[in-house]
C-alpha positions as CSV (number, residue, x, y, z in Angstrom):
1,M,0.0,0.0,0.0
2,K,0.9,3.6,-0.4
3,I,0.6,5.3,3.1
4,L,0.7,9.0,4.0
5,V,2.1,9.2,7.5
6,T,1.4,12.6,9.2
7,G,3.9,13.2,12.1
8,G,6.3,10.7,10.7
9,A,9.2,12.6,12.2
10,G,7.9,12.0,15.7
11,Y,8.5,9.1,18.1
12,I,5.6,6.7,17.1
13,G,5.4,8.0,13.6
14,S,9.1,7.3,12.9
15,V,9.0,3.7,14.1
16,T,5.7,3.0,12.3
17,T,7.2,4.4,9.1
18,E,10.2,2.1,9.6
19,Q,8.0,-1.0,10.1
20,L,5.8,-0.1,7.1
21,L,8.9,0.1,4.9
22,D,10.3,-3.1,6.2
23,Q,7.1,-4.8,5.2
24,G,7.2,-3.5,1.7
25,H,4.8,-0.6,1.8
26,E,5.4,2.8,0.2
27,V,5.5,5.7,2.7
28,V,5.2,9.4,2.3
29,V,5.9,11.4,5.5
30,F,4.1,14.7,6.1
31,D,5.6,16.8,9.0
32,N,6.3,20.4,9.9
33,F,9.3,19.5,12.2
34,E,8.0,21.7,15.0
35,R,8.5,18.9,17.5
36,G,9.7,16.1,15.3
37,H,13.3,15.4,14.0
38,R,14.5,15.4,10.5
39,S,16.9,12.5,11.2
40,A,14.0,10.5,12.6
41,V,12.5,10.2,9.1
42,D,13.5,6.9,7.5
43,S,15.7,7.6,4.5
44,R,13.6,5.2,2.4
45,A,10.4,7.4,2.8
46,R,9.5,10.4,0.7
47,L,9.2,13.6,2.7
48,I,6.8,16.4,2.3
49,E,7.3,19.3,4.7
50,G,4.0,20.9,5.7
51,D,1.6,21.9,8.5
52,L,-1.9,20.4,9.0
53,R,-3.1,23.8,10.3
54,H,-2.6,25.1,6.8
55,A,-5.4,23.5,4.8
56,A,-3.8,24.3,1.4
57,E,-0.6,22.5,2.3
58,I,-2.2,19.2,3.3
59,S,-4.7,19.4,0.4
60,A,-1.8,19.8,-2.1
61,A,0.1,16.9,-0.5
62,M,-2.9,14.6,-0.5
63,A,-3.6,15.3,-4.2
64,D,0.0,14.8,-5.1
65,V,0.5,11.6,-3.2
66,A,-3.0,10.0,-3.8
67,P,-2.4,7.5,-1.0
68,D,-4.3,4.3,-0.3
69,A,-4.7,5.3,3.3
70,V,-3.5,7.8,5.9
71,M,-1.9,7.1,9.3
72,H,-2.3,10.2,11.5
73,F,0.2,10.8,14.3
74,A,0.7,14.6,14.1
75,A,-0.4,16.2,17.3
76,Y,0.6,18.0,20.5
77,A,0.7,15.5,23.3
78,L,1.7,17.2,26.6
79,V,-1.1,17.1,29.2
80,P,0.3,20.0,31.4
81,E,0.8,22.2,28.4
82,S,-2.7,21.6,27.3
83,M,-4.0,22.8,30.7
84,T,-2.1,26.1,30.2
85,S,-2.6,26.6,26.4
86,P,-5.8,24.7,25.5
87,E,-6.2,26.8,22.3
88,M,-3.0,25.3,20.9
89,Y,-4.3,21.9,21.3
90,F,-7.7,22.5,19.7
91,E,-6.0,24.4,16.9
92,N,-3.4,21.8,16.1
93,N,-5.1,18.5,17.1
94,L,-8.7,19.2,16.2
95,K,-8.6,21.9,13.4
96,G,-5.5,20.2,11.9
97,G,-7.3,16.9,11.9
98,I,-10.4,18.4,10.2
99,N,-8.1,19.9,7.5
100,L,-6.6,16.4,7.1
101,A,-10.0,14.7,6.8
102,S,-11.3,17.3,4.4
103,A,-8.2,16.8,2.2
104,M,-8.8,13.1,2.2
105,L,-12.4,13.6,1.0
106,Q,-11.2,16.0,-1.8
107,A,-8.6,13.4,-3.0
108,D,-11.0,10.4,-2.6
109,V,-8.9,8.8,0.1
110,G,-11.2,6.6,2.2
111,K,-9.2,5.1,5.0
112,I,-7.5,6.6,8.1
113,V,-5.8,5.1,11.2
114,F,-5.9,7.7,13.9
115,S,-3.4,7.8,16.7
116,S,-5.8,8.4,19.7
117,T,-5.2,7.9,23.4
118,C,-6.5,6.5,26.6
119,A,-6.7,10.1,27.8
120,T,-10.1,10.2,26.1
121,Y,-11.4,8.1,29.1
122,G,-10.3,10.4,31.8
123,Q,-10.7,8.9,35.3
124,P,-11.9,5.3,34.4
125,E,-14.7,3.7,36.3
126,T,-13.4,0.2,35.7
127,V,-9.9,-1.3,35.2
128,P,-8.9,-2.9,32.9
129,I,-10.3,-0.3,30.5
130,S,-12.4,-1.5,27.6
131,E,-13.6,0.5,24.6
132,T,-17.1,0.7,26.2
133,E,-15.8,2.7,29.1
134,P,-17.4,6.2,29.2
135,Q,-15.2,8.9,27.6
136,S,-14.8,11.9,29.8
137,P,-11.4,13.6,29.3
138,T,-10.0,15.6,32.2
139,N,-7.7,17.8,30.1
140,P,-7.8,19.6,26.7
141,Y,-5.3,17.1,25.2
142,G,-7.7,14.2,25.8
143,E,-10.6,16.4,24.7
144,S,-8.9,17.3,21.4
145,K,-8.3,13.7,20.6
146,L,-11.9,12.7,21.5
147,G,-13.1,15.7,19.4
148,F,-11.4,14.3,16.3
149,E,-12.7,10.8,17.0
150,K,-16.2,12.4,16.9
151,V,-15.4,14.2,13.6
152,L,-14.3,10.9,12.1
153,N,-17.5,9.2,13.4
154,W,-19.6,11.6,11.4
155,Y,-17.3,11.3,8.3
156,R,-17.8,7.6,8.5
157,E,-21.6,8.0,8.8
158,I,-22.0,10.6,6.1
159,Y,-19.2,9.9,3.6
160,G,-18.4,6.2,4.3
161,M,-14.8,7.0,5.4
162,Q,-13.2,3.9,7.1
163,A,-11.7,5.2,10.3
164,V,-9.9,3.3,13.0
165,Y,-9.0,4.9,16.4
166,L,-6.2,3.3,18.3
167,R,-6.4,4.4,21.9
168,Y,-3.1,3.4,23.4
169,F,-1.5,3.7,26.8
170,N,2.2,4.2,27.5
171,A,4.3,3.9,24.4
172,C,8.0,3.0,25.2
173,G,11.1,1.3,23.9
174,A,13.0,1.8,20.7
175,T,14.3,0.1,17.6
176,E,18.0,0.2,16.7
177,K,17.5,3.3,14.6
178,F,14.6,5.2,16.2
179,G,13.8,6.1,19.8
180,E,12.2,8.6,22.1
181,D,13.5,12.2,22.1
182,H,11.1,14.9,23.4
183,D,11.8,18.4,24.7
184,P,10.7,18.6,27.4
185,E,10.8,15.0,28.3
186,T,7.8,13.9,30.4
187,H,7.8,10.1,30.1
188,I,9.0,8.0,32.9
189,I,11.3,5.5,31.1
190,P,13.4,8.1,29.2
191,I,13.6,10.2,32.4
192,V,14.9,7.3,34.4
193,L,17.4,6.5,31.7
194,Q,18.6,10.1,31.6
195,V,19.4,9.7,35.3
196,A,21.4,6.6,34.5
197,L,23.3,8.6,31.8
198,G,24.1,11.4,34.3
199,Q,21.9,13.9,32.5
200,R,19.5,14.2,35.6
201,D,20.3,14.0,39.3
202,K,17.3,11.8,40.2
203,V,13.9,10.6,39.3
204,L,10.8,11.8,41.1
205,M,8.1,9.4,42.0
206,Y,4.9,11.3,42.5
207,G,3.2,9.6,45.4
208,D,3.8,6.3,47.2
209,D,0.4,6.0,49.0
210,Y,-1.8,4.8,46.1
211,D,-3.9,1.7,46.4
212,T,-1.3,-0.4,44.5
213,P,1.1,-3.2,45.6
214,D,4.0,-0.8,46.3
215,G,2.0,2.5,46.6
216,T,3.2,4.0,43.3
217,C,1.1,4.5,40.2
218,V,0.6,1.6,37.9
219,R,0.5,2.0,34.1
220,D,0.3,-0.2,31.0
221,Y,3.5,0.0,29.0
222,I,3.6,-1.1,25.3
223,H,6.7,-1.5,23.1
224,I,6.8,0.9,20.3
225,V,7.2,-1.9,17.7
226,D,4.1,-3.7,19.0
227,L,2.3,-0.4,18.7
228,A,3.5,0.1,15.1
229,Q,2.4,-3.5,14.2
230,A,-1.2,-2.7,15.5
231,H,-1.3,0.3,13.1
232,I,-0.2,-1.9,10.2
233,L,-2.8,-4.5,11.0
234,A,-5.4,-1.8,11.2
235,V,-4.6,-0.2,7.9
236,T,-4.5,-3.5,6.0
237,S,-7.8,-4.7,7.5
238,D,-11.4,-3.7,6.9
239,A,-11.9,-2.8,10.6
240,S,-13.2,0.4,11.9
241,G,-13.9,2.1,15.2
242,P,-12.0,2.1,18.5
243,F,-9.3,-0.3,19.7
244,N,-7.4,-0.1,23.0
245,L,-3.7,-1.0,22.7
246,G,-1.9,-2.3,25.8
247,N,-0.4,-5.4,27.2
248,G,-3.1,-5.7,30.0
249,T,-0.3,-5.9,32.6
250,G,0.4,-2.9,34.8
251,Y,3.8,-2.0,36.1
252,S,4.4,0.6,38.8
253,V,6.7,3.5,38.8
254,Q,8.8,1.6,41.4
255,D,8.9,-1.4,38.9
256,I,10.3,1.0,36.2
257,V,13.1,2.3,38.5
258,E,14.1,-1.1,39.8
259,T,14.1,-2.7,36.3
260,A,16.1,0.2,34.9
261,R,18.7,-0.3,37.6
262,R,19.1,-3.9,36.6
263,V,19.2,-3.1,32.9
264,T,21.7,-0.2,33.1
265,G,23.8,-1.4,36.0
266,H,23.5,2.2,37.4
267,D,22.4,3.3,40.8
268,I,19.4,5.5,39.9
269,P,18.5,7.8,42.7
270,A,14.8,8.1,43.2
271,E,12.8,10.5,45.5
272,I,9.2,10.4,46.6
273,A,7.4,13.6,45.7
274,E,3.8,14.8,46.3
275,R,1.0,13.3,44.2
276,R,0.2,15.1,41.0
277,P,-3.4,16.2,40.8
278,G,-5.6,13.9,38.7
279,D,-3.2,10.9,38.6
280,P,-5.3,7.7,38.7
281,A,-3.8,4.9,40.8
282,R,-4.0,2.4,37.9
283,L,-4.5,2.6,34.2
284,V,-4.4,-0.8,32.4
285,A,-5.9,-1.6,29.0
286,D,-8.3,-4.3,28.0
287,A,-7.0,-4.9,24.5
288,S,-9.1,-8.0,23.7
289,R,-10.9,-6.3,20.8
290,A,-7.6,-5.6,19.1
291,R,-6.5,-9.1,19.6
292,G,-9.7,-10.6,18.4
293,V,-10.6,-8.3,15.5
294,L,-7.1,-7.3,14.3
295,G,-5.3,-10.4,15.2
296,W,-2.8,-8.3,17.2
297,Q,-0.4,-10.1,19.5
298,P,2.2,-8.1,21.3
299,Q,5.7,-9.6,20.9
300,C,7.4,-7.7,23.7
301,P,5.1,-7.4,26.7
302,E,7.8,-7.8,29.4
303,L,9.2,-4.7,31.0
304,E,12.9,-5.6,31.0
305,P,13.3,-6.0,27.2
306,I,11.2,-2.9,26.7
307,I,13.6,-0.9,28.9
308,S,16.7,-2.6,27.4
309,S,15.7,-1.5,23.9
310,A,15.3,2.1,25.1
311,W,18.6,2.0,27.0
312,N,20.5,0.7,23.9
313,W,19.1,3.6,21.9
314,H,19.8,6.2,24.5
315,V,23.4,5.0,25.0
316,A,23.9,5.2,21.2
317,H,22.2,8.6,21.0
318,P,22.9,10.3,24.3
319,D,21.9,13.7,22.9
320,G,18.9,12.3,21.1
321,Y,18.7,13.1,17.4
322,G,20.7,16.3,18.0
323,D,18.6,18.5,15.8
């Protein structure tokens, strides 16, 4: 297939592009490099530089490429930032998404796999979280993602667009070439590894009095390659609608720190800090629909190989992509 990948210079987009190319698909990356990295774009992919907020740019790219399908990763994704600058998130994530969907209609492109998030659920009523869990975001980031899901629901209803929403939990890990490089970095695994590399003094664990086995928050961590494979299964299927992506096994913040100590061989100082407002004790996915409908089977569900792959990439790229 010929796939247009928006946000292909970002963390998840770069690895998915690599995996698509490895499997023989043709990929065109569309990115504005505001938060992505030029050296994260696989050299085998064609690159179009553009911004989804500019309707003419994505319309021209869509008409030029005429892809079989779109994978949409381009978005802002920092929850705290969304709480201080919500207009940025609705402009980029929602308006940009609408410009993308409209460009698809104009070019008669009828299939999209959308990179959504478990943040659309907000504070879950039940765990593990299934796709039938009520969606009630607690921040503009989650609201912007849910907003575009609703847009695609109507495009599916009115225009027959085939839309898949992959709501995933904590993406992590790396391939040999591509890994996680954010500024600022807010994800626990790269933060812990930066401590091991001497780039931070310590890791903060926000709260140790949650109703979890060791008192620290529990999350569902999914290897980036497993995540990419789910996108490929989705784009090559006739499926539509929402799918949760996770391993169904939760690991605590303390688990992350202890595993990173074993993997890196470094003493990683950790300090308990106050709870962050709104942090649920436990977020774990029920991904049975993805397994049953898409035939998705994570190949790397264990924490140690996930962190090992990330560590190998960070050791080889101590300054990230350097651009």
